[in-house]
N, C-alpha and C positions, 0 to 999 in steps of 0.2 A: 604520829610518830614524832619523836622528840628530834630537836636541831642535832643532838648529840649523835645520833643513829644516822642522819643524813649526810655527814660529812664523811670524806673517804675514810675506809677502815684503817689504811695505812697510815694516814696523818694522824687519826686518833690514837692508835697504838704507840707511836712514837712519842705524841704529846704526854701520853701516860708516863714515859720515861723522863720527863724534864722534871728536875728537883724543884721542889716547893722552897718558898723563901726568896732566894736571890735571883736576879734576872739571868735567864739563860744566856750562855755565850755566843748568841746567833752570828755574831760577826767573824767567828772561828770556824763555823760550820760551812763546809763547801760541798753539798751533796750533788751528786752526778744525776740522780733521777729528778727531773724537773717536769712538771706538767702544769696546765691551767685547770682550776675549777671554777664553778659558777658562784663565786662569792664576791660580794661587792660592799665596800664601806662608803656609804651615801653621805652626801655634802652635809647632812644634818647629824651625821654620827652613828646613824643605825647601821648595824651589820646585817646583811641579808644573804642567806645561801639558797640558791635555787628557786628565787622568789619569796621565800619565807624568812620573815623578821627572826633573828636570834635573840631571844627574850631573856636569856639567863646571863645577867651580868658576870657571873664567875668564869662562864664558858669564853665570854667575849675578852674579859682580862686576859685568861690563858691563851688565846689566840693572839691578842695584841702583844704578849710577851715575847712571841716568837716571830713577830712581822719584822721584816727587813726590806729596806729598798736597795736594788742594784741598778744603777743607773736611773732610767725613768720609771722602771718597773717595781712592782711590790710583790713581795713573796712571804709565805707562812713557812718558816724554814724549821727543819729538824735535821739531825746529823745524817740522816739518810734520804730526805725528800725535801724538795722545794716546790710548793704550790702556789703559781702565779694567781693573783687575785686582781680585782678593779678596784681603784679608789678614785671617787669621784672628784675630790679637792684635797683635803688633808686627812690622814688617817685618824687624827685625834681632834678632839674639841677642847678648848679651854672655857671650862664652865664656872669657874669661880677664881676671883682676883683676891690675893693677900697682900697686905702692905705692912712694911714696918718702916720707921724713920721717916725723914723728909729730904727733899733736895738731892744733894749729891750722896746723901746717906742713905736714901731710900732703897728699900729692897723690896722688889715685887716678885710674887710667885704666883703660879697658877696651880689649879687643881683640873686634872683632865677627866674626860667622861670615864676613864677606866680606872680613876682614883689616884694617878701618880701626882705628886706635888713636885714641880719643877721649878727652881729659883732661877729668874731671868737674869743673865750676866754672860761672862765670856763664854762659859761651857754651853749655855743655853742662849744663844742670841735671839734678840727680837728683830723681825724684819716685817716690811709692809708691802701687800700685794694691792693692786687695783681692782677691786671688786665693785660693780654697779657705780654708785655716786662718791664713795669714800674710799680711803686706804684703809685696808683691814689688816690688823696685826697678827702675826703668827709667831710661834715660839719653836725653836727646834728642840725636840724631845730627846731624841738620840739619833745618832747617825743619819742625819738627813731626813728623818721622819718628823714632821711638823704638826703642830695643834694649831687650829685656827680659833680665834676667839669668838665664842658665840655672841649674840647680840647683847644679853645683860652683861657678860664679861667686858665686851667692847665698850658699852657705856661707862662701867665702873672703870675701865683703863683710862677712858678720855677725862674722867674726874681727876685724874692725877697728873694731867700734862702741866708743864711748868717750862719757863725758858731756859734756854741753855747756859744762860748766865755770864757769857763772855761779853766783853764791851763791845765786840764788833758782831756778834751773833743774838739776833733777837728771835731764832727758830724756836717753835714750840716742839716738845717732845716729853720723853719720858726718861727719868732717871732710876737706873737699877744696877745693882752691883758695882756702883763706882762708873758705870758707862752711862752716856746720853744716846738715847735712840730718837733722832729727830723724826718727827711726823711729817711725811712728804706733802705739800700741797697738790691737788689735782694738777695734772699736766707735767709735774716732775716725773723723772725716771725713778721708779720704785724697785727696790730689791725683789728679785724673784721674777721680774718682768722682762721681756725680751726687747721692749721698745727702746 
């Protein structure tokens, strides 16, 4: 049985009405019919429904296009339904890093596991979360939905470290979109942490 047939019929019917091309206006939809489904976005970026990996990239991209975060919860949203899902870490992965320019003029962009290109800057800020032994970068893709850097993207990112450049500031970080994102040392308070 395909993963398509296993998803709730109502959700699939509503997704069929989503126009192709531009992102759906999920932030405007306030469906009253809410329920949970057994769908999990794993920390490694896999989408799993009822224990079965969703292997069709096009279906994952479609589902990702209607993903919305409400508070600490994640939903697949249509005008008629909101299906609550589980997200182990971040709903997206940054799988590739693009760089133009240098220093304060540098522009970093990520490519996500669903094919979106996101320019890091004021609209899509970079934050760091403490995971294991090092601060891990995350980028806001849209409306509180984050992309975590996968290992190759993380190492590529660390290759772009630079000093802040101020006379009193020797901190290391990343320039992108005219903004400097300092990489915290372990033990410092990190964005996204409750510590």
